[in-house]
All heavy atoms as an XYZ file, in Angstrom:
887
protein
N     110.091     81.570    109.946
C     108.961     80.634    110.011
C     109.479     79.181    109.831
O     110.096     78.931    108.863
C     107.957     81.098    108.957
C     106.678     80.143    108.892
S     105.560     80.698    107.733
C     105.074     82.289    108.599
N     109.227     78.429    110.874
C     109.605     77.175    110.833
C     108.832     76.153    109.859
O     109.349     75.201    109.346
C     109.667     76.545    112.194
C     110.738     77.412    113.003
C     111.435     76.580    114.046
C     112.295     77.410    114.926
N     113.590     77.272    114.583
N     107.615     76.345    109.906
C     106.608     75.575    109.214
C     106.633     75.814    107.732
O     106.471     76.965    107.238
C     105.145     75.550    109.831
C     104.350     74.448    109.369
C     103.263     74.098    110.511
O     103.201     74.872    111.370
O     102.708     72.938    110.304
N     106.769     74.788    106.935
C     106.796     74.949    105.318
C     105.419     74.606    104.878
O     105.100     73.458    104.506
C     107.865     73.987    104.920
C     108.098     74.264    103.387
O     107.242     74.835    102.683
N     109.302     73.920    102.972
N     104.643     75.692    104.828
C     103.213     75.608    104.315
C     103.264     75.221    102.695
O     102.345     74.638    102.216
C     102.486     76.875    104.533
C     102.149     77.072    105.951
C     103.019     77.838    106.753
C     101.084     76.408    106.531
C     102.632     78.036    108.077
C     100.887     76.539    107.858
C     101.588     77.349    108.605
O     101.386     77.616    109.945
N     104.246     75.645    101.921
C     104.425     75.238    100.524
C     104.486     73.901    100.386
O     103.737     73.248     99.645
C     105.549     76.099     99.977
C     105.291     77.507     99.953
C     105.785     75.488     98.589
C     106.526     78.329     99.568
N     105.361     73.236    101.241
C     105.519     71.766    101.181
C     104.218     71.013    101.570
O     103.873     70.059    100.991
C     106.677     71.402    101.936
C     107.069     69.891    101.946
C     107.566     69.427    100.600
C     108.121     67.933    100.679
N     107.415     67.093     99.801
N     103.590     71.609    102.632
C     102.355     70.927    103.122
C     101.383     70.986    102.059
O     100.632     69.864    101.875
C     101.832     71.660    104.279
C     102.430     71.314    105.559
C     101.669     72.052    106.718
C     102.165     71.448    108.089
N     101.306     71.805    109.109
N     101.191     72.031    101.185
C     100.076     72.126    100.173
C     100.592     71.057     99.104
O      99.573     70.375     98.482
C     100.034     73.463     99.614
C      99.421     74.535    100.403
C      99.399     75.774     99.825
C      97.892     74.129    100.668
N     101.774     70.990     98.779
C     102.297     70.165     97.705
C     101.992     68.739     98.289
O     101.553     67.791     97.412
C     103.672     70.353     97.354
C     103.974     71.730     96.702
C     104.289     69.308     96.448
C     105.364     72.180     96.570
N     102.364     68.324     99.399
C     102.164     67.040     99.911
C     100.713     66.598     99.886
O     100.378     65.485     99.640
C     102.663     66.837    101.406
C     104.224     66.878    101.379
O     104.884     66.555    100.368
O     104.906     67.119    102.489
N      99.782     67.537    100.258
C      98.358     67.329    100.291
C      97.845     67.098     98.741
O      97.133     66.152     98.585
N      98.415     67.698     97.818
C      98.109     67.492     96.406
C      98.516     66.126     96.065
O      97.737     65.354     95.467
C      98.754     68.563     95.532
C      98.561     68.335     94.112
C      97.410     68.868     93.535
C      99.497     67.639     93.312
C      97.218     68.680     92.174
C      99.248     67.406     91.971
C      98.145     67.914     91.333
O      98.030     67.822     90.000
N      99.838     65.781     96.390
C     100.342     64.397     95.989
C      99.463     63.277     96.598
O      99.182     62.362     96.009
C     101.833     64.362     96.505
C     102.815     65.228     95.806
C     104.146     65.115     96.532
C     102.939     64.879     94.283
N      99.170     63.502     97.872
C      98.267     62.459     98.531
C      96.879     62.302     97.851
O      96.474     61.303     97.649
C      98.031     62.851    100.139
C      97.275     61.994    100.731
C      97.777     60.705    101.314
C      95.864     62.238    101.027
C      96.897     59.893    102.024
C      94.997     61.368    101.779
C      95.574     60.176    102.239
O      94.708     59.328    102.958
N      96.407     63.544     97.597
C      95.013     63.491     96.873
C      95.045     62.754     95.540
O      94.143     61.982     95.087
C      94.519     64.911     96.672
C      93.097     65.044     96.067
C      92.842     66.448     95.939
O      93.604     67.259     95.774
N      91.539     66.704     95.837
N      96.189     62.948     94.842
C      96.320     62.335     93.438
C      96.972     61.094     93.487
O      97.269     60.463     92.522
C      97.238     63.338     92.581
C      96.439     64.686     92.397
C      95.296     64.631     91.564
C      94.709     66.006     91.302
N      93.575     66.003     90.509
N      97.287     60.480     94.628
C      97.906     59.298     94.874
C      99.253     59.133     94.286
O      99.481     58.236     93.436
C      96.956     58.138     94.500
C      95.661     58.058     95.213
C      94.703     56.984     94.675
C      93.542     56.758     95.576
N      92.484     57.721     95.592
N      99.937     60.177     94.392
C     101.417     60.277     93.838
C     102.318     60.086     95.057
O     102.099     60.788     95.999
C     101.611     61.544     93.127
C     100.658     61.715     91.936
C     103.027     61.669     92.498
C     100.633     63.005     91.225
N     103.439     59.327     94.816
C     104.454     59.209     95.793
C     104.953     60.545     96.219
O     105.384     61.349     95.384
C     105.549     58.220     95.600
C     105.154     56.833     95.537
O     104.106     56.441     96.154
N     105.735     56.069     94.515
N     105.261     60.746     97.571
C     105.684     62.062     98.114
C     107.183     62.293     97.682
O     107.603     63.410     97.798
C     105.472     62.175     99.424
O     106.181     61.155    100.171
N     107.906     61.204     97.251
C     109.275     61.400     97.007
C     109.610     62.059     95.641
O     110.747     62.307     95.215
C     110.023     60.145     97.086
C     109.673     59.039     96.097
O     108.535     59.237     95.498
O     110.449     58.028     95.959
N     108.534     62.424     94.898
C     108.734     63.108     93.603
C     109.070     64.556     93.764
O     109.532     65.211     92.751
C     107.550     62.941     92.703
C     107.255     61.363     92.390
C     106.264     63.618     93.155
N     108.822     65.049     94.879
C     109.122     66.571     95.243
C     110.024     66.593     96.421
O     109.746     66.077     97.395
C     107.893     67.413     95.409
C     108.233     68.783     95.795
C     107.067     67.352     94.193
N     111.133     67.285     96.278
C     111.944     67.695     97.383
C     112.430     69.050     97.423
O     112.646     69.636     96.284
C     113.053     66.571     97.679
C     114.094     66.560     96.714
C     115.327     67.277     96.718
C     114.025     65.702     95.501
C     116.320     67.065     95.867
C     114.965     65.646     94.592
C     116.196     66.313     94.770
O     117.162     66.231     93.903
N     112.624     69.640     98.389
C     113.047     70.985     98.435
C     114.451     71.067     99.099
O     114.838     70.462    100.024
C     112.137     71.835     99.390
C     110.674     71.817     98.781
C     112.580     73.322     99.596
C     109.640     72.383     99.545
N     115.374     71.837     98.410
C     116.771     71.945     98.724
C     117.146     73.487     98.927
O     116.706     74.367     98.111
C     117.628     71.340     97.689
C     118.998     71.556     97.828
C     119.730     70.991     96.597
O     119.235     71.046     95.483
O     120.983     70.504     96.806
N     117.909     73.664     99.947
C     118.569     75.097    100.036
C     119.842     75.101     99.467
O     120.729     74.089     99.847
C     118.591     75.413    101.526
C     119.190     76.825    101.739
C     119.377     77.159    103.245
C     120.132     78.363    103.390
N     120.507     78.733    104.803
N     120.147     75.983     98.588
C     121.432     75.979     97.868
C     121.893     77.516     97.848
O     121.416     78.234     97.116
C     121.345     75.389     96.500
C     122.659     75.220     95.686
C     123.618     74.213     96.462
C     122.364     74.713     94.300
N     122.930     77.882     98.584
C     123.318     79.198     98.719
C     122.227     80.139     99.277
O     121.660     79.895    100.137
N     121.901     81.101     98.333
C     120.768     81.990     98.695
C     119.510     81.736     97.927
O     118.585     82.523     97.795
C     121.201     83.462     98.284
C     122.341     84.018     99.146
O     122.438     83.691    100.299
N     123.210     84.809     98.517
N     119.392     80.383     97.556
C     118.142     80.002     96.795
C     117.604     78.724     97.488
O     118.183     78.060     98.240
C     118.653     79.557     95.433
O     119.080     80.720     94.671
N     116.296     78.586     97.112
C     115.628     77.440     97.563
C     115.238     76.841     96.173
O     114.599     77.546     95.250
C     114.306     77.778     98.269
C     114.504     78.375     99.507
C     113.443     76.582     98.479
C     115.128     77.453    100.652
N     115.408     75.515     95.983
C     115.110     74.741     94.808
C     114.108     73.779     95.117
O     114.349     72.905     96.004
C     116.403     74.209     94.220
C     117.413     75.405     93.877
C     116.047     73.418     92.891
C     118.648     74.815     93.343
N     112.945     73.721     94.321
C     112.019     72.637     94.380
C     112.266     71.822     93.258
O     112.361     72.229     92.099
C     110.628     73.261     94.218
C     110.017     73.927     95.520
C     110.498     75.327     95.367
C     108.567     73.889     95.528
N     112.591     70.474     93.572
C     112.871     69.547     92.474
C     111.559     68.651     92.311
O     110.946     68.209     93.251
C     113.911     68.569     92.900
C     115.197     69.230     93.268
N     116.243     69.306     92.289
C     115.683     69.912     94.404
C     117.290     69.941     92.805
N     117.072     70.213     93.969
N     111.230     68.581     91.066
C     110.023     67.681     90.648
C     110.733     66.654     89.739
O     111.091     66.978     88.638
C     108.947     68.417     89.951
C     107.835     67.545     89.598
C     108.372     69.581     90.808
N     110.647     65.399     90.303
C     111.225     64.290     89.528
C     110.450     62.987     89.512
O     109.424     62.911     90.228
C     112.726     64.044     90.117
O     113.454     63.136     89.295
C     112.649     63.663     91.599
N     110.790     62.114     88.678
C     110.256     60.760     88.569
C     108.875     60.734     88.107
O     108.098     59.843     88.334
C     110.202     60.019     89.956
C     111.580     59.904     90.520
C     111.466     59.212     91.790
C     112.801     59.216     92.651
N     112.672     58.767     93.992
N     108.374     61.966     87.468
C     106.946     61.928     86.977
C     106.897     62.274     85.466
O     105.853     62.809     85.031
C     106.212     63.158     87.747
C     105.602     62.725     88.998
C     104.810     63.945     89.600
C     104.619     61.568     88.805
N     107.904     62.034     84.717
C     107.915     62.438     83.321
C     108.071     61.357     82.273
O     108.524     61.754     81.200
C     108.841     63.613     83.135
C     108.662     64.752     83.992
C     109.421     65.031     85.165
C     107.539     65.542     83.705
C     109.168     66.043     86.033
C     107.267     66.657     84.591
C     108.011     66.919     85.755
N     107.787     60.138     82.708
C     107.797     59.085     81.692
C     106.557     59.165     80.861
O     105.672     59.944     81.158
C     107.772     57.717     82.411
O     106.511     57.473     82.989
N     106.469     58.419     79.783
C     105.363     58.559     78.857
C     104.056     58.020     79.536
O     102.918     58.599     79.198
C     105.576     57.711     77.618
O     105.830     56.350     77.913
N     104.113     57.220     80.636
C     102.930     56.843     81.326
C     102.339     57.876     82.256
O     101.243     57.761     82.504
C     103.322     55.559     82.089
C     103.564     54.212     81.377
C     105.057     54.360     80.918
O     105.888     54.869     81.510
N     105.291     53.547     79.888
N     103.123     58.778     82.822
C     102.653     59.642     83.815
C     103.135     61.099     83.517
O     103.028     61.991     84.447
C     103.012     59.290     85.168
C     104.535     59.038     85.383
O     105.304     59.430     84.583
N     104.902     58.619     86.453
N     103.294     61.490     82.441
C     103.950     62.903     81.968
C     102.843     63.922     82.318
O     103.144     64.879     82.920
C     104.141     62.824     80.503
C     104.991     64.147     80.118
C     106.258     64.208     80.284
C     104.266     65.246     79.644
C     107.099     65.312     80.001
C     105.012     66.398     79.230
C     106.422     66.342     79.484
N     101.474     63.529     82.138
C     100.584     64.658     82.491
C     100.523     64.848     83.969
O     100.278     65.986     84.357
C      99.154     64.099     82.034
C      98.057     64.943     82.433
C      99.093     63.987     80.459
N     100.659     63.880     84.772
C     100.718     64.078     86.167
C     101.914     64.955     86.570
O     101.673     65.897     87.404
C     101.026     62.691     86.967
C      99.796     61.872     87.209
C     100.176     60.547     87.883
O     101.163     60.004     87.702
N      99.070     60.191     88.803
N     103.054     64.869     85.958
C     104.126     65.885     86.237
C     103.735     67.211     85.814
O     104.082     68.164     86.524
N     103.286     67.369     84.658
C     102.920     68.780     84.274
C     101.833     69.348     85.077
O     101.884     70.520     85.446
C     102.319     68.674     82.694
C     103.461     68.446     81.631
C     102.832     68.282     80.348
C     104.611     69.463     81.742
N     100.804     68.600     85.558
C      99.768     68.972     86.373
C     100.358     69.502     87.777
O      99.946     70.469     88.379
C      98.697     67.972     86.637
C      97.837     67.927     85.424
O      97.837     68.734     84.464
O      97.068     66.817     85.377
N     101.424     68.740     88.275
C     101.993     69.133     89.499
C     102.814     70.391     89.405
O     102.702     71.198     90.311
C     102.885     67.893     89.944
C     103.758     68.290     91.237
C     102.771     68.493     92.415
C     104.606     67.085     91.515
N     103.551     70.541     88.292
C     104.285     71.836     88.040
C     103.272     72.997     88.013
O     103.513     73.970     88.619
C     105.168     71.699     86.943
C     105.723     73.131     86.518
C     106.338     70.703     87.046
N     102.170     72.754     87.238
C     101.119     73.776     87.232
C     100.477     74.058     88.545
O     100.303     75.307     88.860
C     100.066     73.385     86.251
C      98.928     74.446     86.105
C      97.938     73.961     85.154
O      97.987     73.016     84.541
N      97.069     74.965     84.885
N     100.259     73.140     89.296
C      99.717     73.323     90.815
C     100.787     74.170     91.575
O     100.343     75.098     92.312
C      99.498     71.977     91.427
C      99.052     72.117     92.838
C      97.708     72.487     93.029
C      99.955     71.882     93.879
C      97.284     72.613     94.451
C      99.508     72.067     95.221
C      98.229     72.351     95.553
O      97.710     72.571     96.800
N     102.015     73.788     91.482
C     103.097     74.621     92.275
C     103.103     76.071     91.755
O     103.134     77.031     92.437
C     104.461     73.899     92.078
C     104.322     72.500     92.875
C     105.577     74.687     92.792
C     105.626     71.641     92.620
N     103.034     76.162     90.401
C     103.039     77.465     89.879
C     101.869     78.248     90.369
O     102.016     79.493     90.638
C     102.987     77.328     88.281
C     102.976     78.748     87.692
O     103.942     79.509     87.668
N     101.832     79.102     86.969
N     100.724     77.757     90.488
C      99.551     78.419     90.919
C      99.660     78.809     92.432
O      99.246     79.907     92.799
C      98.284     77.591     90.899
C      97.868     77.394     89.367
O      98.304     78.186     88.520
N      97.110     76.431     89.090
N     100.346     78.032     93.247
C     100.568     78.367     94.657
C     101.418     79.726     94.741
O     100.950     80.624     95.441
C     101.502     77.301     95.315
C     100.565     76.030     95.494
C     101.927     77.789     96.713
C     101.288     74.875     96.171
N     102.404     79.828     93.920
C     103.235     80.939     93.876
C     102.499     82.176     93.318
O     102.775     83.347     93.759
C     104.551     80.772     93.274
C     105.525     79.895     94.051
C     105.657     78.670     93.827
C     106.276     80.523     95.059
C     106.558     77.781     94.574
C     107.069     79.742     95.864
C     107.196     78.409     95.622
N     101.753     81.856     92.258
C     101.090     83.121     91.605
C      99.921     83.702     92.608
O      99.700     84.798     92.598
C     100.380     82.570     90.318
C     101.353     82.536     89.222
O     102.465     83.118     89.321
N     100.999     81.771     88.204
N      99.263     82.847     93.334
C      98.198     83.214     94.285
C      98.792     84.070     95.523
O      98.183     84.795     96.012
C      97.353     82.092     94.739
C      96.512     81.544     93.622
C      95.764     80.307     93.981
O      95.671     79.940     95.142
N      95.135     79.782     93.092
N     100.008     83.711     95.897
C     100.478     84.161     97.145
C     101.604     85.346     96.910
O     101.849     86.071     97.837
C     101.108     83.050     98.013
N     102.175     85.363     95.761
C     103.312     86.262     95.559
C     103.460     86.614     94.145
O     103.272     85.704     93.258
C     104.545     85.625     96.155
C     105.726     86.535     96.280
O     105.672     87.688     95.879
N     106.761     86.064     96.981
N     103.892     87.749     93.828
C     104.164     88.107     92.451
C     105.484     87.663     92.001
O     105.792     87.731     90.810
C     104.053     89.617     92.166
C     102.697     90.200     92.547
C     102.847     90.501     94.142
O     103.890     91.069     94.684
O     101.789     90.360     94.782
N     106.390     87.369     92.869
C     107.764     87.011     92.473
C     107.733     85.682     91.689
O     107.130     84.740     91.977
C     108.634     86.814     93.677
C     108.659     88.002     94.589
C     109.533     89.059     94.096
C     109.536     90.124     95.040
N     110.286     91.339     94.453
N     108.550     85.810     90.529
C     108.734     84.670     89.702
C     109.893     83.701     90.211
O     110.824     84.122     90.947
C     108.941     85.145     88.237
N     109.974     82.532     89.661
C     110.978     81.706     89.968
C     111.670     81.392     88.606
O     111.201     81.706     87.556
C     110.527     80.374     90.591
C     109.342     79.803     89.804
C     109.541     79.028     88.652
C     108.032     79.879     90.323
C     108.546     78.384     87.959
C     107.058     79.319     89.507
C     107.295     78.583     88.438
O     106.258     78.060     87.703
N     112.780     80.850     88.632
C     113.619     80.343     87.473
C     113.281     78.861     87.346
O     113.411     78.134     88.372
C     115.088     80.638     87.696
C     115.867     80.082     86.652
N     115.982     80.606     85.314
C     116.711     78.986     86.568
C     116.741     79.824     84.573
N     117.224     78.826     85.371
N     112.858     78.482     86.128
C     112.624     77.048     85.910
C     113.533     76.529     84.938
O     114.122     77.077     83.981
C     111.245     76.915     85.248
C     110.759     75.379     85.149
S     108.967     75.313     84.668
C     109.259     75.030     82.897
N     114.121     75.317     85.275
C     115.066     74.607     84.575
C     114.693     73.170     84.282
O     114.199     72.522     85.325
C     116.424     74.587     85.263
C     117.516     73.904     84.417
C     118.777     74.015     85.082
O     119.107     74.802     86.006
N     119.783     73.138     84.717
N     114.759     72.765     83.191
C     114.450     71.315     82.762
C     115.728     70.567     82.603
O     116.688     71.032     82.023
C     113.626     71.251     81.416
C     112.341     71.886     81.574
O     111.642     71.961     82.574
N     111.921     72.400     80.406
N     115.708     69.357     83.224
C     116.832     68.490     83.164
C     116.525     67.212     82.222
O     115.406     66.677     82.534
C     117.302     67.923     84.433
C     118.443     66.979     84.230
C     117.769     69.162     85.304
N     117.142     67.047     81.126
C     116.780     65.965     80.267
C     117.671     64.686     80.411
O     118.805     64.874     80.940
C     116.813     66.385     78.773
C     115.883     67.493     78.580
C     116.137     68.988     78.601
C     114.605     67.303     78.185
C     115.418     69.952     78.328
C     113.682     68.359     77.947
C     114.046     69.633     77.978
O     113.312     70.625     77.889
N     117.066     63.474     80.046
C     117.865     62.325     80.135
C     117.861     61.653     78.671
O     116.757     61.679     78.004
C     117.123     61.307     81.081
C     117.834     60.096     81.312
C     119.187     60.219     81.999
C     116.949     59.169     82.320
N     118.973     61.353     78.199
C     118.990     60.751     76.850
C     118.854     59.240     76.950
O     119.636     58.627     77.588
C     120.506     61.086     76.321
C     120.486     60.747     74.775
O     119.490     60.320     74.166
O     121.622     60.947     74.247
N     117.707     58.747     76.416
C     117.397     57.366     76.440
C     117.370     56.706     75.067
O     117.609     57.448     74.068
C     116.011     57.081     77.053
O     115.059     57.667     76.245
C     115.835     57.930     78.452
N     117.077     55.395     74.876
C     116.991     54.777     73.598
C     115.816     55.417     72.807
O     115.792     55.330     71.645
C     116.664     53.259     73.915
C     117.951     52.543     74.446
O     119.095     53.079     74.320
O     117.852     51.507     75.082
N     114.821     56.006     73.616
C     113.625     56.588     72.915
C     113.862     58.095     72.583
O     113.017     58.800     72.105
C     112.471     56.476     73.760
C     112.043     54.922     73.970
C     110.964     54.713     74.922
O     110.321     55.771     75.321
O     110.671     53.598     75.322
N     115.166     58.616     72.839
C     115.388     60.010     72.715
C     115.412     60.688     74.002
O     115.445     60.132     75.116
N     115.397     62.114     73.870
C     115.513     62.809     75.216
C     114.135     62.849     75.855
O     113.132     62.934     75.236
C     115.815     64.295     74.863
C     117.294     64.559     74.442
C     117.364     66.185     73.957
C     118.329     64.151     75.412
N     114.223     62.612     77.200
C     113.025     62.670     78.018
C     113.199     63.672     79.163
O     114.390     63.846     79.552
C     112.586     61.331     78.500
C     112.173     60.437     77.352
C     113.589     60.683     79.382
N     112.208     64.341     79.687
C     112.458     65.105     80.836
C     112.632     64.263     82.067
O     111.813     63.324     82.289
C     111.134     66.027     81.134
C     111.322     66.769     82.376
C     110.756     66.930     79.895
N     113.795     64.629     82.872
C     114.062     63.772     83.875
C     113.618     64.524     85.228
O     113.204     63.815     86.156
C     115.614     63.433     83.989
C     115.999     62.620     85.140
O     115.403     61.482     85.384
O     117.001     62.899     85.874
N     113.711     65.772     85.090
C     113.397     66.558     86.385
C     113.185     68.036     85.908
O     113.766     68.543     84.915
C     114.734     66.594     87.335
C     114.527     67.364     88.621
C     115.808     67.265     89.466
O     116.852     66.624     88.988
O     115.762     67.785     90.550
N     112.254     68.699     86.706
C     112.063     70.054     86.593
C     112.372     70.692     87.856
O     111.993     70.241     88.938
C     110.635     70.405     86.189
C     110.339     69.980     84.753
C     110.348     71.918     86.279
C     108.846     70.100     84.233
N     113.166     71.843     87.789
C     113.715     72.433     89.091
C     113.084     73.917     89.056
O     113.180     74.518     88.050
C     115.210     72.490     89.220
C     115.844     71.151     89.324
S     117.551     71.214     89.542
C     118.101     71.644     87.893
N     112.538     74.372     90.116
C     112.068     75.615     90.275
C     112.911     76.407     91.352
O     112.976     75.833     92.492
C     110.622     75.673     90.685
C     109.746     74.912     89.825
C     108.189     74.755     90.513
C     109.608     75.289     88.409
N     113.612     77.462     90.989
C     114.528     78.126     91.953
C     114.056     79.512     92.213
O     113.540     80.327     91.335
C     115.911     78.309     91.305
C     116.899     78.929     92.062
C     118.312     78.921     91.484
O     118.513     78.499     90.327
O     119.203     79.594     92.057
N     113.915     79.765     93.580
C     113.675     81.062     94.196
C     114.671     81.582     95.031
O     115.415     80.836     95.697
C     112.306     81.097     94.944
C     111.083     80.561     94.147
C     110.883     79.013     94.463
C     109.949     81.344     94.780
N     114.687     82.806     95.266
C     115.527     83.434     96.313
C     114.905     83.017     97.663
O     113.697     82.871     97.666
C     115.705     84.919     96.215
C     116.351     85.421     94.969
C     116.422     86.881     94.838
C     117.095     87.438     93.619
N     117.065     88.867     93.458
N     115.673     82.833     98.633
C     115.206     82.395     99.988
C     114.278     83.307    100.421
O     113.148     82.976    100.963
C     116.338     82.187    100.919
C     117.183     81.024    100.504
C     115.850     82.125    102.450
C     118.431     80.779    101.462
N     114.494     84.690    100.333
C     113.543     85.632    100.869
C     112.197     85.616    100.186
O     111.196     85.645    100.747
C     114.160     87.150    100.688
C     115.306     87.314    101.583
O     115.493     86.611    102.571
O     116.053     88.220    101.201
N     112.110     85.404     98.864
C     110.989     85.219     98.053
C     110.190     83.985     98.468
O     108.928     83.902     98.729
C     111.216     85.259     96.540
C     111.683     86.506     96.052
O     111.502     87.531     96.723
O     112.331     86.399     94.973
N     110.872     82.884     98.729
C     110.335     81.693     99.268
C     109.605     81.779    100.601
O     108.403     81.545    100.903
C     111.365     80.464     99.203
C     110.772     79.201     99.722
C     110.305     78.323     98.801
C     110.715     78.825    101.005
C     109.794     77.112     99.173
C     110.305     77.582    101.411
C     109.802     76.701    100.441
N     110.346     82.425    101.409
C     109.912     82.667    102.810
C     108.656     83.734    102.828
O     107.785     83.423    103.544
C     110.920     83.299    103.726
C     112.067     82.201    104.061
O     111.699     81.037    104.007
N     113.292     82.702    104.403
N     108.715     84.730    102.010
C     107.583     85.584    101.837
C     106.347     84.880    101.283
O     105.278     85.104    101.965
C     107.922     86.819    100.927
C     106.802     87.863    100.685
C     106.359     88.433    101.999
C     107.317     88.841     99.641
N     106.535     84.007    100.384
C     105.459     83.309     99.905
C     104.828     82.243    100.841
O     103.751     82.187    101.023
C     105.795     82.446     98.614
O     106.291     83.384     97.561
C     104.709     81.636     98.050
N     105.720     81.622    101.673
C     105.339     80.744    102.683
C     104.493     81.369    103.771
O     103.526     81.047    104.293
C     106.545     80.089    103.336
C     106.249     78.843    104.136
O     105.573     77.959    103.722
N     106.777     78.846    105.376
N     104.983     82.665    104.051
C     104.244     83.534    105.081
C     102.947     83.867    104.523
O     101.929     83.835    105.339
C     105.079     84.782    105.469
C     104.459     85.710    106.362
C     105.307     86.888    106.663
C     104.607     87.842    107.671
N     105.264     89.032    107.863
N     102.766     84.220    103.328
C     101.505     84.708    102.815
C     100.595     83.476    102.696
O      99.355     83.595    102.980
C     101.647     85.195    101.482
C     102.186     86.641    101.416
C     102.342     87.181     99.963
C     102.822     88.613    100.018
N     102.898     89.304     98.679
N     101.087     82.323    102.368
C     100.199     81.098    102.334
C      99.751     80.807    103.756
O      98.597     80.458    103.981
C     100.954     79.945    101.848
C     101.101     80.061    100.243
C     100.166     78.580    102.097
C     102.126     79.130     99.569
N     100.500     81.020    104.699
C     100.174     80.661    106.244
C      99.067     81.665    106.557
O      98.124     81.286    107.124
C     101.322     80.943    107.157
N      99.239     82.883    106.169
C      98.084     83.873    106.435
C      96.751     83.534    105.685
O      95.734     83.668    106.316
C      98.685     85.298    106.028
C      99.617     85.900    106.817
C     100.285     87.096    106.279
O      99.850     87.584    105.291
O     101.212     87.600    106.941
N      96.913     83.047    104.423
C      95.646     82.656    103.724
C      95.036     81.436    104.450
O      93.830     81.413    104.567
C      96.078     82.402    102.266
C      96.363     83.626    101.533
C      94.852     81.737    101.537
C      97.103     83.408    100.241
N      95.788     80.503    104.802
C      95.317     79.226    105.353
C      94.659     79.515    106.677
O      93.710     78.881    107.177
C      96.332     78.194    105.476
C      96.896     77.606    104.212
C      98.016     76.683    104.437
C      95.745     76.829    103.448
N      95.242     80.540    107.485
C      94.668     80.773    108.824
C      93.427     81.685    108.856
O      92.836     81.914    109.783
C      95.784     81.351    109.719
C      96.849     80.361    110.041
C      97.946     80.886    110.763
C      99.025     79.786    111.027
N     100.125     80.353    111.978
N      93.076     82.268    107.715
C      92.022     83.289    107.608
C      90.698     82.483    107.325
O      90.663     81.371    106.929
C      92.265     84.318    106.585
O      92.448     83.792    105.396
């Protein structure tokens, strides 16, 4: 499937919430797909970042039972450790299956 419905839903959410689209990018790494959520975890917009991760989580929960692996990346600042990025990793097959199920839901 060439069209990435997962990314389309995320982009729609970002547009609706007036959040720059560069805060989420998707990378293929080996047999995995990694969704990177970054630039949204400062003290001014931390809630936006958490809401976005929750939205992405809900996409996967509604379309597929397969879980992803979540990893937090921290940055050591003068104010202490802060979240720099959250990465969600799925097997490519699970990502594609979820994307296919979302396409079916959107077309029905």
